[in-house]
C-alpha positions in Angstrom: -11.0 10.1 30.4 -14.0 9.1 28.3 -13.7 12.4 26.4 -10.1 11.8 25.6 -10.8 8.3 24.4 -13.6 9.6 22.2 -11.5 12.4 20.7 -8.7 9.8 20.1 -11.1 7.5 18.3 -12.6 10.3 16.2 -9.1 11.5 15.3 -8.0 8.0 14.5 -10.9 7.4 12.3 -10.4 10.6 10.4 -6.6 10.0 10.1 -7.3 6.4 8.8 -9.8 7.7 6.3 -7.4 10.3 5.0 -4.5 7.8 4.7 -6.7 5.2 3.1 -8.0 7.7 0.5 -4.5 8.9 -0.3 -3.1 5.3 -0.5 -5.8 4.4 -3.0 -5.1 7.4 -5.2 -1.3 7.0 -5.0 -1.7 3.2 -5.7 -3.8 3.9 -8.8 -1.2 6.4 -10.1 1.6 3.9 -9.3 -0.2 1.2 -11.2 -0.7 3.4 -14.2 3.0 4.5 -14.2 4.2 0.9 -13.9 1.9 -0.2 -16.7 3.1 2.6 -19.0 6.7 1.7 -18.1 6.1 -1.9 -19.1 4.5 -0.9 -22.4 7.4 1.4 -23.1 9.9 -1.3 -22.4 8.0 -3.7 -24.6 7.9 -1.2 -27.5 11.6 -0.5 -27.1 12.4 -4.2 -27.0 10.3 -4.9 -30.1 12.0 -2.1 -32.0 15.4 -3.6 -31.0 16.7 -0.8 -28.9 16.8 -2.8 -25.6 16.9 -6.4 -24.6 15.1 -7.2 -21.3 16.2 -10.3 -19.4 12.8 -11.2 -17.8 14.2 -14.3 -16.3 16.8 -12.3 -14.3 14.1 -9.8 -13.3 11.9 -12.6 -12.1 14.8 -14.2 -10.1 15.6 -10.9 -8.5 12.1 -9.8 -7.6 10.6 -13.2 -6.6 12.2 -13.3 -3.1 10.7 -9.9 -2.4 7.2 -11.2 -3.0 7.4 -14.3 -1.0 4.6 -14.9 1.5 6.7 -14.8 4.8 8.1 -11.3 3.9 4.7 -9.9 3.1 3.2 -11.5 6.2 5.9 -10.0 8.4 5.3 -6.6 6.9 1.6 -6.9 7.5 2.1 -8.0 11.1 4.4 -5.1 11.8 1.9 -2.7 10.2 -1.0 -4.0 12.3 1.1 -3.9 15.5 2.0 -0.3 14.8 -1.6 0.7 14.0 -3.1 -1.0 17.0 -0.5 0.1 19.6 -2.9 2.7 21.1 -6.0 0.5 20.7 -8.9 3.1 20.6 -6.9 5.2 18.2 -5.6 2.2 16.2 -9.0 0.5 16.0 -10.7 3.6 14.7 -7.7 4.3 12.4 -8.0 0.8 10.8 -11.8 1.3 10.4 -11.2 4.7 8.8 -8.5 3.3 6.6 -10.8 0.7 5.2 -13.5 3.3 4.6 -10.9 5.6 2.9 -9.7 2.8 0.6 -13.3 2.1 -0.4 -14.1 5.7 -1.0 -10.9 6.5 -3.0 
């Protein structure tokens, strides 16, 4: 039983590290893509090709970013990751290390 718990913890840590590393890389690429999209939209708007209704965008996006929605998502993520506690605990530790390393 102790060996199974140890193997689960090691696998959890490795899986967490891999996921954290990948998330950081994907997040960085996503941030660059969104930034380039914003710059392209601004250039097109300045040239008169498009007109962006930023007030409508803010109105539509703001409810998605409200604190309760994000908190609920975080709580569900933690509940899922810690369902099998030895695996989940080592996964979260590995995730943090992977995010830092990426």
